[in-house]
N, C-alpha and C positions, 0 to 999 in steps of 0.2 A: 319721746324716747332721751336715754340720756347724753350726752355731748362729750364728749371724753376722746384722748388728747391720744391720736394714732404717734406710733412714731414712727418719722422722718426719715429715711439712712441719708445719711450727706453726703459723695463718692472721696476719696477723701487720696490722695496724689500720695501711693506712694514714692520713699525713697528710696533714692539713687542704686545698687547692689553695692556699689564698690566708686568712690572719690577719685580713682586712682583716673583717671582722663581725665578729670582735671587737676592735683596734682601733685602726677606724673604717682609713678609705686616706689614705696617706704625702701629707705634704703636706710645701712647701719650704718655706723658713722666708721671713719672708715679712723682703720688703730694710731695714736696717736702713744710717740714716746715717751715712755715709763712708763706705762701700759703696765700687767701682768699680761704674755707671752709674748711684748718686740725687745727687737736689744735692745733698749735706751733701759728696759721693766729690766734683765737681764745685770746690765750694769751695773745699776743703784740696788742692786741684791750683792752681787759680789763685793761693790763695797762698801754696805752697812758690814757685813762679811770680814771685809779684811780689818778693820776699824772695831772695831770691834772685838778682836782674837787680838788686836795689837793691843787697845785696854786692857783686854784683861791676863792679856799674853807678863803684858808690864805692873801692872798694878802685888801677881802670880806671883813676880824677881822681889818683890819682898820679903820678907818679913814677918814682917810686927803688922801689918794691913787688915788680921782678922780681931785687930786690937781698938778699931775705930768701926761705929757701923756702919759707920755713912759709908763705904771701905769695901764694908763685910756687900750691902745693899747692892753700888753697886755692881761690884763680880757678875753677880746673884743675875742682876736682873738685868746689862751685859750681854752674860749668858744668853738666859730666854735669849732674848736679839738672839741672836748668835744661829739657836735652836728655830728658828721663828725664818730668819732671812733667808738661811742650810735647804726649808725645805722650798719655798717656793722657790729659792733658783735651782732647784734641780726640778721643779715644777713648769718655769719659766724651757728650761734646757730642751725636758719632753716636748714641751710647740711651740717650736722652732727648732724643733728636729720630723718631730711628728704636722709638720704644717695646721697646729691647730688653735682659733680660736680657745681662747681664759675668758671668754664677755658674758656669762650667761653669767645669772639676777644672782645666785643664790648662790657659786663665788666666788662675785667678786663682797656682793656682804662678809664674806669670806675672810677676805683676803685688808678690808677698809675698818673691815670691827681689827683684826690678828695688829694691821700697822698701825691704829687709831690707840691703840693699846702696851703693845711693844715698846711705843714711841712715845706713851706718859712715862711711863714704867722710866727708858730707862734718863729722859731728859730732867723726870728728879730724880737718879742717881745720881747723876752728871749733877746735878748742882747745891748738892745737899755735897756729892766728895771736890766738886768748889770751892765753896765752903768751908771745909776745915781745914782744905790746904789753904785759906785766903788766910785762916785763924793760926797756922799753927808760924808760915811761913814769916806774916807779917807784920802778925798782933798780939805771941808769945813770940821768937825770933831761933827755936826752938830748932826751925834744920840741918844748924850742925851734930843734933842729935840725930834726925828722922834721915827720911827720902824722899824730903820733897820736891824737887825734881820725878821721879821714876811719879810719886802722887800726882804731882800736871805736866804730869803726859799723860797721865791715862785719864785724867780729867779730858782732856786734850782730846782728845780723838775715841771718848764716848762720847763726847761732843761733834765727834763729824760724823759719826758714827747716825747723828740724832738727826743731825743735815740734811744725807745722806736716806734717813729712815722714809721725812716732812712729804716732800715730792712724790713719792711714792703711797701712799699715805693719800695724801691731798688729789697725787690720780683717779688710785679706787673709790675715791669720797665724793670725787666729782662726777668718775662714769654713775655711779649706784646713784646721782643724787638725773642722772637725766633720760636714765631706763622704760 
């Protein structure tokens, strides 16, 4: 007869069903102010809206902003940012009124991507406009002919709007990374 190997069954210990007894139940992270659906998040959105509207209004009040591409880009970029911030402010108000959490992964991903795109566009437009205002005001000394004060004010408002958008983006990005 041939000496063949026979299969042997080794008992394997079954893993515990859950580690809840050892580590405790998993809990959701506390709502951090500044995230969507919180009072802090709504405050940031309102700040973005107010300074964005101020930037576009001041820039549109000049008669010759259309002659400079950077200023047109500023108006378009900040207008897009205003629409984005308005839609998320409305969503924040709804979430606060019905006491809903906006912590679903798909929503947080959408918020992070939207905030990243609009904040990048706003920052680029504000930088381009700042460069033009420095060129017109300091290098060409043509402020008497142009609306330098209005251009500088609109650019400053765009930067402040971007400063209000940056924490929103960072909070959403951080929340997305920790889920």
